[in-house]
ZARO-96621 format. One record per residue (C-alpha): residue number from 1; residue in three letters; x, y, z. Coordinates in nm, 2 decimals, m for minus. Layout:
// ZARO-96621
<node><num>NUM</num><residuo>ALA</residuo><X>X</X><Y>Y</Y><Z>Z</Z></node>
...
***
This chain:
// ZARO-96621
<node><num>1</num><residuo>UNK</residuo><X>m0.60</X><Y>m7.54</Y><Z>m23.66</Z></node>
<node><num>2</num><residuo>UNK</residuo><X>m0.48</X><Y>m7.79</Y><Z>m23.39</Z></node>
<node><num>3</num><residuo>UNK</residuo><X>m0.24</X><Y>m7.76</Y><Z>m23.16</Z></node>
<node><num>4</num><residuo>UNK</residuo><X>0.04</X><Y>m8.02</Y><Z>m23.11</Z></node>
<node><num>5</num><residuo>UNK</residuo><X>0.05</X><Y>m8.19</Y><Z>m22.81</Z></node>
<node><num>6</num><residuo>UNK</residuo><X>0.34</X><Y>m8.16</Y><Z>m22.56</Z></node>
<node><num>7</num><residuo>UNK</residuo><X>0.32</X><Y>m8.51</Y><Z>m22.52</Z></node>
<node><num>8</num><residuo>UNK</residuo><X>0.23</X><Y>m8.63</Y><Z>m22.91</Z></node>
<node><num>9</num><residuo>UNK</residuo><X>0.50</X><Y>m8.95</Y><Z>m23.02</Z></node>
<node><num>10</num><residuo>UNK</residuo><X>0.67</X><Y>m8.70</Y><Z>m23.24</Z></node>
<node><num>11</num><residuo>UNK</residuo><X>0.70</X><Y>m8.46</Y><Z>m22.99</Z></node>
<node><num>12</num><residuo>UNK</residuo><X>0.88</X><Y>m8.70</Y><Z>m22.76</Z></node>
<node><num>13</num><residuo>UNK</residuo><X>1.10</X><Y>m8.82</Y><Z>m23.03</Z></node>
<node><num>14</num><residuo>UNK</residuo><X>1.25</X><Y>m8.52</Y><Z>m23.10</Z></node>
<node><num>15</num><residuo>UNK</residuo><X>1.33</X><Y>m8.45</Y><Z>m22.76</Z></node>
<node><num>16</num><residuo>UNK</residuo><X>1.52</X><Y>m8.72</Y><Z>m22.68</Z></node>
<node><num>17</num><residuo>UNK</residuo><X>1.89</X><Y>m8.78</Y><Z>m22.70</Z></node>
<node><num>18</num><residuo>UNK</residuo><X>2.08</X><Y>m8.86</Y><Z>m23.06</Z></node>
<node><num>19</num><residuo>UNK</residuo><X>2.20</X><Y>m9.28</Y><Z>m22.96</Z></node>
<node><num>20</num><residuo>UNK</residuo><X>2.44</X><Y>m9.14</Y><Z>m23.28</Z></node>
<node><num>21</num><residuo>UNK</residuo><X>2.62</X><Y>m8.91</Y><Z>m23.04</Z></node>
<node><num>22</num><residuo>UNK</residuo><X>2.85</X><Y>m9.08</Y><Z>m22.76</Z></node>
<node><num>23</num><residuo>UNK</residuo><X>3.09</X><Y>m8.85</Y><Z>m22.54</Z></node>
<node><num>24</num><residuo>UNK</residuo><X>3.39</X><Y>m8.82</Y><Z>m22.73</Z></node>
<node><num>25</num><residuo>UNK</residuo><X>3.13</X><Y>m8.59</Y><Z>m22.95</Z></node>
<node><num>26</num><residuo>UNK</residuo><X>3.02</X><Y>m8.44</Y><Z>m22.64</Z></node>
<node><num>27</num><residuo>UNK</residuo><X>3.35</X><Y>m8.31</Y><Z>m22.56</Z></node>
<node><num>28</num><residuo>UNK</residuo><X>3.37</X><Y>m8.16</Y><Z>m22.97</Z></node>
<node><num>29</num><residuo>UNK</residuo><X>3.69</X><Y>m8.37</Y><Z>m23.09</Z></node>
<node><num>30</num><residuo>UNK</residuo><X>3.73</X><Y>m8.32</Y><Z>m23.45</Z></node>
<node><num>31</num><residuo>UNK</residuo><X>3.55</X><Y>m8.63</Y><Z>m23.62</Z></node>
<node><num>32</num><residuo>UNK</residuo><X>3.91</X><Y>m8.79</Y><Z>m23.75</Z></node>
<node><num>33</num><residuo>UNK</residuo><X>4.05</X><Y>m8.77</Y><Z>m23.39</Z></node>
<node><num>34</num><residuo>UNK</residuo><X>3.69</X><Y>m8.98</Y><Z>m23.30</Z></node>
<node><num>35</num><residuo>UNK</residuo><X>3.70</X><Y>m9.22</Y><Z>m23.57</Z></node>
<node><num>36</num><residuo>UNK</residuo><X>4.10</X><Y>m9.25</Y><Z>m23.55</Z></node>
<node><num>37</num><residuo>UNK</residuo><X>4.02</X><Y>m9.34</Y><Z>m23.11</Z></node>
<node><num>38</num><residuo>UNK</residuo><X>3.70</X><Y>m9.60</Y><Z>m23.17</Z></node>
<node><num>39</num><residuo>UNK</residuo><X>3.92</X><Y>m9.77</Y><Z>m23.48</Z></node>
<node><num>40</num><residuo>UNK</residuo><X>4.22</X><Y>m9.81</Y><Z>m23.21</Z></node>
<node><num>41</num><residuo>UNK</residuo><X>4.09</X><Y>m9.86</Y><Z>m22.87</Z></node>
<node><num>42</num><residuo>UNK</residuo><X>4.21</X><Y>m10.14</Y><Z>m22.79</Z></node>
<node><num>43</num><residuo>UNK</residuo><X>4.55</X><Y>m10.01</Y><Z>m22.90</Z></node>
<node><num>44</num><residuo>UNK</residuo><X>4.49</X><Y>m9.75</Y><Z>m22.69</Z></node>
<node><num>45</num><residuo>UNK</residuo><X>4.38</X><Y>m9.95</Y><Z>m22.37</Z></node>
<node><num>46</num><residuo>UNK</residuo><X>4.66</X><Y>m10.16</Y><Z>m22.38</Z></node>
<node><num>47</num><residuo>UNK</residuo><X>4.93</X><Y>m9.82</Y><Z>m22.43</Z></node>
<node><num>48</num><residuo>UNK</residuo><X>4.77</X><Y>m9.62</Y><Z>m22.19</Z></node>
<node><num>49</num><residuo>UNK</residuo><X>4.78</X><Y>m10.01</Y><Z>m21.93</Z></node>
<node><num>50</num><residuo>UNK</residuo><X>5.12</X><Y>m9.98</Y><Z>m22.02</Z></node>
<node><num>51</num><residuo>UNK</residuo><X>5.24</X><Y>m9.62</Y><Z>m21.90</Z></node>
<node><num>52</num><residuo>UNK</residuo><X>5.10</X><Y>m9.67</Y><Z>m21.59</Z></node>
<node><num>53</num><residuo>UNK</residuo><X>5.24</X><Y>m9.98</Y><Z>m21.54</Z></node>
<node><num>54</num><residuo>UNK</residuo><X>5.60</X><Y>m9.82</Y><Z>m21.58</Z></node>
<node><num>55</num><residuo>UNK</residuo><X>5.51</X><Y>m9.48</Y><Z>m21.42</Z></node>
<node><num>56</num><residuo>UNK</residuo><X>5.41</X><Y>m9.72</Y><Z>m21.11</Z></node>
<node><num>57</num><residuo>UNK</residuo><X>5.74</X><Y>m9.88</Y><Z>m21.15</Z></node>
<node><num>58</num><residuo>UNK</residuo><X>5.94</X><Y>m9.56</Y><Z>m21.14</Z></node>
<node><num>59</num><residuo>UNK</residuo><X>5.78</X><Y>m9.47</Y><Z>m20.85</Z></node>
<node><num>60</num><residuo>UNK</residuo><X>5.82</X><Y>m9.79</Y><Z>m20.65</Z></node>
<node><num>61</num><residuo>UNK</residuo><X>6.18</X><Y>m9.79</Y><Z>m20.77</Z></node>
<node><num>62</num><residuo>UNK</residuo><X>6.25</X><Y>m9.48</Y><Z>m20.70</Z></node>
<node><num>63</num><residuo>UNK</residuo><X>6.10</X><Y>m9.54</Y><Z>m20.37</Z></node>
<node><num>64</num><residuo>UNK</residuo><X>6.34</X><Y>m9.79</Y><Z>m20.30</Z></node>
<node><num>65</num><residuo>UNK</residuo><X>6.64</X><Y>m9.62</Y><Z>m20.34</Z></node>
<node><num>66</num><residuo>UNK</residuo><X>6.57</X><Y>m9.36</Y><Z>m20.10</Z></node>
<node><num>67</num><residuo>UNK</residuo><X>6.53</X><Y>m9.63</Y><Z>m19.83</Z></node>
<node><num>68</num><residuo>UNK</residuo><X>6.85</X><Y>m9.79</Y><Z>m19.96</Z></node>
<node><num>69</num><residuo>UNK</residuo><X>7.05</X><Y>m9.51</Y><Z>m19.97</Z></node>
<node><num>70</num><residuo>UNK</residuo><X>6.92</X><Y>m9.41</Y><Z>m19.58</Z></node>
<node><num>71</num><residuo>UNK</residuo><X>7.01</X><Y>m9.76</Y><Z>m19.47</Z></node>
<node><num>72</num><residuo>UNK</residuo><X>7.33</X><Y>m9.77</Y><Z>m19.63</Z></node>
<node><num>73</num><residuo>UNK</residuo><X>7.43</X><Y>m9.45</Y><Z>m19.46</Z></node>
<node><num>74</num><residuo>UNK</residuo><X>7.31</X><Y>m9.53</Y><Z>m19.14</Z></node>
<node><num>75</num><residuo>UNK</residuo><X>7.49</X><Y>m9.81</Y><Z>m19.17</Z></node>
<node><num>76</num><residuo>UNK</residuo><X>7.79</X><Y>m9.63</Y><Z>m19.26</Z></node>
<node><num>77</num><residuo>UNK</residuo><X>7.75</X><Y>m9.36</Y><Z>m19.00</Z></node>
<node><num>78</num><residuo>UNK</residuo><X>7.75</X><Y>m9.65</Y><Z>m18.72</Z></node>
<node><num>79</num><residuo>UNK</residuo><X>8.05</X><Y>m9.82</Y><Z>m18.83</Z></node>
<node><num>80</num><residuo>UNK</residuo><X>8.27</X><Y>m9.49</Y><Z>m18.86</Z></node>
<node><num>81</num><residuo>UNK</residuo><X>8.17</X><Y>m9.44</Y><Z>m18.51</Z></node>
<node><num>82</num><residuo>UNK</residuo><X>8.23</X><Y>m9.75</Y><Z>m18.38</Z></node>
<node><num>83</num><residuo>UNK</residuo><X>8.58</X><Y>m9.82</Y><Z>m18.15</Z></node>
<node><num>84</num><residuo>UNK</residuo><X>8.64</X><Y>m10.18</Y><Z>m18.25</Z></node>
<node><num>85</num><residuo>UNK</residuo><X>8.86</X><Y>m10.22</Y><Z>m18.57</Z></node>
<node><num>86</num><residuo>UNK</residuo><X>8.74</X><Y>m10.52</Y><Z>m18.62</Z></node>
<node><num>87</num><residuo>UNK</residuo><X>8.35</X><Y>m10.46</Y><Z>m18.59</Z></node>
<node><num>88</num><residuo>UNK</residuo><X>8.40</X><Y>m10.13</Y><Z>m18.83</Z></node>
<node><num>89</num><residuo>UNK</residuo><X>8.61</X><Y>m10.36</Y><Z>m19.05</Z></node>
<node><num>90</num><residuo>UNK</residuo><X>8.27</X><Y>m10.59</Y><Z>m19.01</Z></node>
<node><num>91</num><residuo>UNK</residuo><X>7.99</X><Y>m10.32</Y><Z>m19.09</Z></node>
<node><num>92</num><residuo>UNK</residuo><X>8.20</X><Y>m10.14</Y><Z>m19.36</Z></node>
<node><num>93</num><residuo>UNK</residuo><X>8.20</X><Y>m10.47</Y><Z>m19.56</Z></node>
<node><num>94</num><residuo>UNK</residuo><X>7.85</X><Y>m10.49</Y><Z>m19.49</Z></node>
<node><num>95</num><residuo>UNK</residuo><X>7.77</X><Y>m10.18</Y><Z>m19.64</Z></node>
<node><num>96</num><residuo>UNK</residuo><X>7.95</X><Y>m10.25</Y><Z>m19.94</Z></node>
<node><num>97</num><residuo>UNK</residuo><X>7.82</X><Y>m10.64</Y><Z>m19.96</Z></node>
<node><num>98</num><residuo>UNK</residuo><X>7.47</X><Y>m10.46</Y><Z>m19.85</Z></node>
<node><num>99</num><residuo>UNK</residuo><X>7.43</X><Y>m10.14</Y><Z>m20.04</Z></node>
<node><num>100</num><residuo>UNK</residuo><X>7.69</X><Y>m10.16</Y><Z>m20.29</Z></node>
<node><num>101</num><residuo>UNK</residuo><X>7.46</X><Y>m9.95</Y><Z>m20.56</Z></node>
<node><num>102</num><residuo>UNK</residuo><X>7.47</X><Y>m9.67</Y><Z>m20.34</Z></node>
<node><num>103</num><residuo>UNK</residuo><X>7.72</X><Y>m9.35</Y><Z>m20.19</Z></node>
<node><num>104</num><residuo>UNK</residuo><X>7.75</X><Y>m9.48</Y><Z>m19.88</Z></node>
<node><num>105</num><residuo>UNK</residuo><X>7.96</X><Y>m9.79</Y><Z>m20.05</Z></node>
<node><num>106</num><residuo>UNK</residuo><X>8.18</X><Y>m9.56</Y><Z>m20.18</Z></node>
<node><num>107</num><residuo>UNK</residuo><X>8.25</X><Y>m9.40</Y><Z>m19.91</Z></node>
<node><num>108</num><residuo>UNK</residuo><X>8.30</X><Y>m9.79</Y><Z>m19.74</Z></node>
<node><num>109</num><residuo>UNK</residuo><X>8.56</X><Y>m9.86</Y><Z>m20.00</Z></node>
<node><num>110</num><residuo>UNK</residuo><X>8.74</X><Y>m9.60</Y><Z>m19.94</Z></node>
<node><num>111</num><residuo>UNK</residuo><X>8.76</X><Y>m9.67</Y><Z>m19.58</Z></node>
<node><num>112</num><residuo>UNK</residuo><X>8.89</X><Y>m10.00</Y><Z>m19.60</Z></node>
<node><num>113</num><residuo>UNK</residuo><X>9.15</X><Y>m9.88</Y><Z>m19.85</Z></node>
<node><num>114</num><residuo>UNK</residuo><X>9.28</X><Y>m9.63</Y><Z>m19.61</Z></node>
<node><num>115</num><residuo>UNK</residuo><X>9.28</X><Y>m9.86</Y><Z>m19.36</Z></node>
<node><num>116</num><residuo>UNK</residuo><X>9.49</X><Y>m10.13</Y><Z>m19.57</Z></node>
<node><num>117</num><residuo>UNK</residuo><X>9.73</X><Y>m9.81</Y><Z>m19.67</Z></node>
<node><num>118</num><residuo>UNK</residuo><X>9.74</X><Y>m9.72</Y><Z>m19.21</Z></node>
<node><num>119</num><residuo>UNK</residuo><X>9.81</X><Y>m10.06</Y><Z>m19.15</Z></node>
<node><num>120</num><residuo>UNK</residuo><X>10.08</X><Y>m10.09</Y><Z>m19.47</Z></node>
<node><num>121</num><residuo>UNK</residuo><X>9.93</X><Y>m10.30</Y><Z>m19.68</Z></node>
<node><num>122</num><residuo>UNK</residuo><X>10.01</X><Y>m10.07</Y><Z>m20.00</Z></node>
<node><num>123</num><residuo>UNK</residuo><X>9.95</X><Y>m10.28</Y><Z>m20.30</Z></node>
<node><num>124</num><residuo>UNK</residuo><X>9.58</X><Y>m10.42</Y><Z>m20.15</Z></node>
<node><num>125</num><residuo>UNK</residuo><X>9.45</X><Y>m10.07</Y><Z>m20.11</Z></node>
<node><num>126</num><residuo>UNK</residuo><X>9.59</X><Y>m9.93</Y><Z>m20.43</Z></node>
<node><num>127</num><residuo>UNK</residuo><X>9.41</X><Y>m10.25</Y><Z>m20.55</Z></node>
<node><num>128</num><residuo>UNK</residuo><X>9.08</X><Y>m10.10</Y><Z>m20.39</Z></node>
<node><num>129</num><residuo>UNK</residuo><X>9.15</X><Y>m9.73</Y><Z>m20.47</Z></node>
<node><num>130</num><residuo>UNK</residuo><X>9.25</X><Y>m9.90</Y><Z>m20.84</Z></node>
<node><num>131</num><residuo>UNK</residuo><X>8.85</X><Y>m10.04</Y><Z>m20.85</Z></node>
<node><num>132</num><residuo>UNK</residuo><X>8.70</X><Y>m9.75</Y><Z>m20.71</Z></node>
<node><num>133</num><residuo>UNK</residuo><X>8.84</X><Y>m9.54</Y><Z>m20.95</Z></node>
<node><num>134</num><residuo>UNK</residuo><X>8.76</X><Y>m9.69</Y><Z>m21.30</Z></node>
<node><num>135</num><residuo>UNK</residuo><X>8.45</X><Y>m9.74</Y><Z>m21.11</Z></node>
<node><num>136</num><residuo>UNK</residuo><X>8.39</X><Y>m9.33</Y><Z>m21.13</Z></node>
<node><num>137</num><residuo>UNK</residuo><X>8.30</X><Y>m9.10</Y><Z>m21.42</Z></node>
<node><num>138</num><residuo>UNK</residuo><X>8.61</X><Y>m8.83</Y><Z>m21.50</Z></node>
<node><num>139</num><residuo>UNK</residuo><X>8.42</X><Y>m8.53</Y><Z>m21.37</Z></node>
<node><num>140</num><residuo>UNK</residuo><X>8.29</X><Y>m8.73</Y><Z>m21.04</Z></node>
<node><num>141</num><residuo>UNK</residuo><X>8.46</X><Y>m8.50</Y><Z>m20.71</Z></node>
<node><num>142</num><residuo>UNK</residuo><X>8.57</X><Y>m8.81</Y><Z>m20.59</Z></node>
<node><num>143</num><residuo>UNK</residuo><X>8.81</X><Y>m8.93</Y><Z>m20.88</Z></node>
<node><num>144</num><residuo>UNK</residuo><X>9.09</X><Y>m8.71</Y><Z>m20.80</Z></node>
<node><num>145</num><residuo>UNK</residuo><X>9.05</X><Y>m8.73</Y><Z>m20.45</Z></node>
<node><num>146</num><residuo>UNK</residuo><X>9.09</X><Y>m9.11</Y><Z>m20.53</Z></node>
<node><num>147</num><residuo>UNK</residuo><X>9.35</X><Y>m9.07</Y><Z>m20.76</Z></node>
<node><num>148</num><residuo>UNK</residuo><X>9.60</X><Y>m8.89</Y><Z>m20.48</Z></node>
<node><num>149</num><residuo>UNK</residuo><X>9.56</X><Y>m9.19</Y><Z>m20.26</Z></node>
<node><num>150</num><residuo>UNK</residuo><X>9.61</X><Y>m9.45</Y><Z>m20.53</Z></node>
<node><num>151</num><residuo>UNK</residuo><X>9.98</X><Y>m9.30</Y><Z>m20.62</Z></node>
<node><num>152</num><residuo>UNK</residuo><X>10.05</X><Y>m9.25</Y><Z>m20.28</Z></node>
<node><num>153</num><residuo>UNK</residuo><X>9.98</X><Y>m9.64</Y><Z>m20.25</Z></node>
<node><num>154</num><residuo>UNK</residuo><X>10.20</X><Y>m9.71</Y><Z>m20.58</Z></node>
<node><num>155</num><residuo>UNK</residuo><X>10.47</X><Y>m9.48</Y><Z>m20.41</Z></node>
<node><num>156</num><residuo>UNK</residuo><X>10.50</X><Y>m9.60</Y><Z>m20.06</Z></node>
<node><num>157</num><residuo>UNK</residuo><X>10.47</X><Y>m9.99</Y><Z>m20.22</Z></node>
<node><num>158</num><residuo>UNK</residuo><X>10.78</X><Y>m9.92</Y><Z>m20.47</Z></node>
<node><num>159</num><residuo>UNK</residuo><X>10.57</X><Y>m9.93</Y><Z>m20.82</Z></node>
<node><num>160</num><residuo>UNK</residuo><X>10.69</X><Y>m9.59</Y><Z>m20.92</Z></node>
<node><num>161</num><residuo>UNK</residuo><X>10.58</X><Y>m9.61</Y><Z>m21.30</Z></node>
<node><num>162</num><residuo>UNK</residuo><X>10.23</X><Y>m9.67</Y><Z>m21.16</Z></node>
<node><num>163</num><residuo>UNK</residuo><X>10.28</X><Y>m9.39</Y><Z>m20.89</Z></node>
<node><num>164</num><residuo>UNK</residuo><X>10.46</X><Y>m9.14</Y><Z>m21.16</Z></node>
<node><num>165</num><residuo>UNK</residuo><X>10.16</X><Y>m9.29</Y><Z>m21.44</Z></node>
<node><num>166</num><residuo>UNK</residuo><X>9.91</X><Y>m9.12</Y><Z>m21.20</Z></node>
<node><num>167</num><residuo>UNK</residuo><X>10.08</X><Y>m8.80</Y><Z>m21.12</Z></node>
<node><num>168</num><residuo>UNK</residuo><X>10.13</X><Y>m8.73</Y><Z>m21.47</Z></node>
<node><num>169</num><residuo>UNK</residuo><X>9.67</X><Y>m8.78</Y><Z>m21.49</Z></node>
<node><num>170</num><residuo>UNK</residuo><X>9.67</X><Y>m8.56</Y><Z>m21.12</Z></node>
<node><num>171</num><residuo>UNK</residuo><X>9.86</X><Y>m8.22</Y><Z>m21.29</Z></node>
<node><num>172</num><residuo>UNK</residuo><X>9.55</X><Y>m8.18</Y><Z>m21.46</Z></node>
<node><num>173</num><residuo>UNK</residuo><X>9.30</X><Y>m8.18</Y><Z>m21.20</Z></node>
<node><num>174</num><residuo>UNK</residuo><X>9.23</X><Y>m7.82</Y><Z>m21.02</Z></node>
<node><num>175</num><residuo>UNK</residuo><X>9.37</X><Y>m7.80</Y><Z>m20.68</Z></node>
<node><num>176</num><residuo>UNK</residuo><X>9.60</X><Y>m8.10</Y><Z>m20.71</Z></node>
<node><num>177</num><residuo>UNK</residuo><X>9.89</X><Y>m7.97</Y><Z>m20.98</Z></node>
<node><num>178</num><residuo>UNK</residuo><X>10.09</X><Y>m7.90</Y><Z>m20.70</Z></node>
<node><num>179</num><residuo>UNK</residuo><X>10.16</X><Y>m8.19</Y><Z>m20.50</Z></node>
<node><num>180</num><residuo>UNK</residuo><X>10.12</X><Y>m8.41</Y><Z>m20.79</Z></node>
<node><num>181</num><residuo>UNK</residuo><X>10.44</X><Y>m8.21</Y><Z>m20.94</Z></node>
<node><num>182</num><residuo>UNK</residuo><X>10.63</X><Y>m8.27</Y><Z>m20.55</Z></node>
<node><num>183</num><residuo>UNK</residuo><X>10.53</X><Y>m8.56</Y><Z>m20.56</Z></node>
<node><num>184</num><residuo>UNK</residuo><X>10.68</X><Y>m8.69</Y><Z>m20.88</Z></node>
<node><num>185</num><residuo>UNK</residuo><X>11.01</X><Y>m8.47</Y><Z>m20.80</Z></node>
<node><num>186</num><residuo>UNK</residuo><X>10.99</X><Y>m8.70</Y><Z>m20.51</Z></node>
<node><num>187</num><residuo>UNK</residuo><X>10.98</X><Y>m9.02</Y><Z>m20.69</Z></node>
<node><num>188</num><residuo>UNK</residuo><X>11.22</X><Y>m8.93</Y><Z>m20.95</Z></node>
<node><num>189</num><residuo>UNK</residuo><X>11.52</X><Y>m8.82</Y><Z>m20.70</Z></node>
<node><num>190</num><residuo>UNK</residuo><X>11.40</X><Y>m9.18</Y><Z>m20.51</Z></node>
<node><num>191</num><residuo>UNK</residuo><X>11.51</X><Y>m9.35</Y><Z>m20.83</Z></node>
<node><num>192</num><residuo>UNK</residuo><X>11.82</X><Y>m9.13</Y><Z>m20.87</Z></node>
<node><num>193</num><residuo>UNK</residuo><X>11.72</X><Y>m8.93</Y><Z>m21.17</Z></node>
<node><num>194</num><residuo>UNK</residuo><X>11.78</X><Y>m8.57</Y><Z>m21.11</Z></node>
<node><num>195</num><residuo>UNK</residuo><X>11.79</X><Y>m8.46</Y><Z>m21.43</Z></node>
<node><num>196</num><residuo>UNK</residuo><X>11.41</X><Y>m8.53</Y><Z>m21.44</Z></node>
<node><num>197</num><residuo>UNK</residuo><X>11.35</X><Y>m8.43</Y><Z>m21.10</Z></node>
<node><num>198</num><residuo>UNK</residuo><X>11.46</X><Y>m8.14</Y><Z>m21.21</Z></node>
<node><num>199</num><residuo>UNK</residuo><X>11.26</X><Y>m8.08</Y><Z>m21.53</Z></node>
<node><num>200</num><residuo>UNK</residuo><X>11.00</X><Y>m8.13</Y><Z>m21.30</Z></node>
<node><num>201</num><residuo>UNK</residuo><X>11.04</X><Y>m7.86</Y><Z>m21.03</Z></node>
<node><num>202</num><residuo>UNK</residuo><X>11.15</X><Y>m7.59</Y><Z>m21.34</Z></node>
<node><num>203</num><residuo>UNK</residuo><X>10.82</X><Y>m7.74</Y><Z>m21.45</Z></node>
<node><num>204</num><residuo>UNK</residuo><X>10.63</X><Y>m7.66</Y><Z>m21.20</Z></node>
<node><num>205</num><residuo>UNK</residuo><X>10.83</X><Y>m7.33</Y><Z>m21.06</Z></node>
<node><num>206</num><residuo>UNK</residuo><X>10.73</X><Y>m7.16</Y><Z>m21.37</Z></node>
<node><num>207</num><residuo>UNK</residuo><X>10.36</X><Y>m7.25</Y><Z>m21.42</Z></node>
<node><num>208</num><residuo>UNK</residuo><X>10.34</X><Y>m7.07</Y><Z>m21.03</Z></node>
<node><num>209</num><residuo>UNK</residuo><X>10.22</X><Y>m6.72</Y><Z>m21.03</Z></node>
<node><num>210</num><residuo>UNK</residuo><X>10.38</X><Y>m6.40</Y><Z>m20.80</Z></node>
<node><num>211</num><residuo>UNK</residuo><X>10.06</X><Y>m6.43</Y><Z>m20.64</Z></node>
<node><num>212</num><residuo>UNK</residuo><X>10.15</X><Y>m6.79</Y><Z>m20.54</Z></node>
<node><num>213</num><residuo>UNK</residuo><X>10.24</X><Y>m6.94</Y><Z>m20.16</Z></node>
<node><num>214</num><residuo>UNK</residuo><X>10.60</X><Y>m6.79</Y><Z>m20.12</Z></node>
<node><num>215</num><residuo>UNK</residuo><X>10.69</X><Y>m7.03</Y><Z>m19.90</Z></node>
<node><num>216</num><residuo>UNK</residuo><X>10.60</X><Y>m7.32</Y><Z>m20.18</Z></node>
<node><num>217</num><residuo>UNK</residuo><X>10.81</X><Y>m7.09</Y><Z>m20.43</Z></node>
<node><num>218</num><residuo>UNK</residuo><X>11.10</X><Y>m7.13</Y><Z>m20.19</Z></node>
<node><num>219</num><residuo>UNK</residuo><X>11.06</X><Y>m7.45</Y><Z>m20.11</Z></node>
<node><num>220</num><residuo>UNK</residuo><X>11.11</X><Y>m7.58</Y><Z>m20.50</Z></node>
<node><num>221</num><residuo>UNK</residuo><X>11.43</X><Y>m7.33</Y><Z>m20.53</Z></node>
<node><num>222</num><residuo>UNK</residuo><X>11.52</X><Y>m7.49</Y><Z>m20.22</Z></node>
<node><num>223</num><residuo>UNK</residuo><X>11.51</X><Y>m7.83</Y><Z>m20.44</Z></node>
<node><num>224</num><residuo>UNK</residuo><X>11.66</X><Y>m7.67</Y><Z>m20.72</Z></node>
<node><num>225</num><residuo>UNK</residuo><X>12.00</X><Y>m7.54</Y><Z>m20.50</Z></node>
<node><num>226</num><residuo>UNK</residuo><X>12.00</X><Y>m7.88</Y><Z>m20.40</Z></node>
<node><num>227</num><residuo>UNK</residuo><X>12.00</X><Y>m8.04</Y><Z>m20.67</Z></node>
<node><num>228</num><residuo>UNK</residuo><X>12.30</X><Y>m7.78</Y><Z>m20.83</Z></node>
<node><num>229</num><residuo>UNK</residuo><X>12.52</X><Y>m7.85</Y><Z>m20.52</Z></node>
<node><num>230</num><residuo>UNK</residuo><X>12.49</X><Y>m8.26</Y><Z>m20.62</Z></node>
<node><num>231</num><residuo>UNK</residuo><X>12.33</X><Y>m8.29</Y><Z>m20.26</Z></node>
<node><num>232</num><residuo>UNK</residuo><X>11.96</X><Y>m8.51</Y><Z>m20.26</Z></node>
<node><num>233</num><residuo>UNK</residuo><X>11.65</X><Y>m8.30</Y><Z>m20.16</Z></node>
<node><num>234</num><residuo>UNK</residuo><X>11.53</X><Y>m8.30</Y><Z>m19.87</Z></node>
<node><num>235</num><residuo>UNK</residuo><X>11.21</X><Y>m8.62</Y><Z>m19.91</Z></node>
<node><num>236</num><residuo>UNK</residuo><X>10.86</X><Y>m8.56</Y><Z>m19.77</Z></node>
<node><num>237</num><residuo>UNK</residuo><X>10.69</X><Y>m8.88</Y><Z>m19.77</Z></node>
<node><num>238</num><residuo>UNK</residuo><X>10.30</X><Y>m8.86</Y><Z>m19.90</Z></node>
<node><num>239</num><residuo>UNK</residuo><X>10.07</X><Y>m8.76</Y><Z>m19.61</Z></node>
<node><num>240</num><residuo>UNK</residuo><X>9.97</X><Y>m9.03</Y><Z>m19.40</Z></node>
<node><num>241</num><residuo>UNK</residuo><X>9.56</X><Y>m9.12</Y><Z>m19.43</Z></node>
<node><num>242</num><residuo>UNK</residuo><X>9.35</X><Y>m8.96</Y><Z>m19.16</Z></node>
***
């Protein structure tokens, strides 16, 4: 009985790897999946490249946005710290122009509107506040603050109907209800409409709880008393922007 040599051709061929098996087979993938991958190799490669391109684009955009935010914030801080009014206006304008999509640009627009308000340019201030308000979402914390500034600008410009519309919307914002009601009462008195003024103050008084500010309640009751006595209520002007 002869023993087969380890170096026989048959034995050597049996030890060689199966050429029909590839990496996919070595990964123990299901045959159907292997067939799908091999039939769609080019499409899968293109898809993978697209995913990588989108990923790199997203990383770059995120980096670019973060850089723009930082540069805009730095320029805004520089503008607010300068003592020169002319230089401040120039730098605030540059923030809006060069970094218009950043949060810093939004604050720069508010500051520019404040400048117009302080200088008595109420219509110009109102235009800036309205542009900013239109770009804000309803749930943005800046929305009620901007609406208040817009309403005050309309009021100071004597555009009472526009101011009333904004104050009526402001009544629905938490933390601004009482201020809006008081402003409405003030405007109705300026329009010599004591009926609407009384209605406004009574609505405000009825909405207050026993735990509300007693000074505010006394203030409203005094206004109602003055209306009963047919005397003009003490008018308080909108607060100046700081």
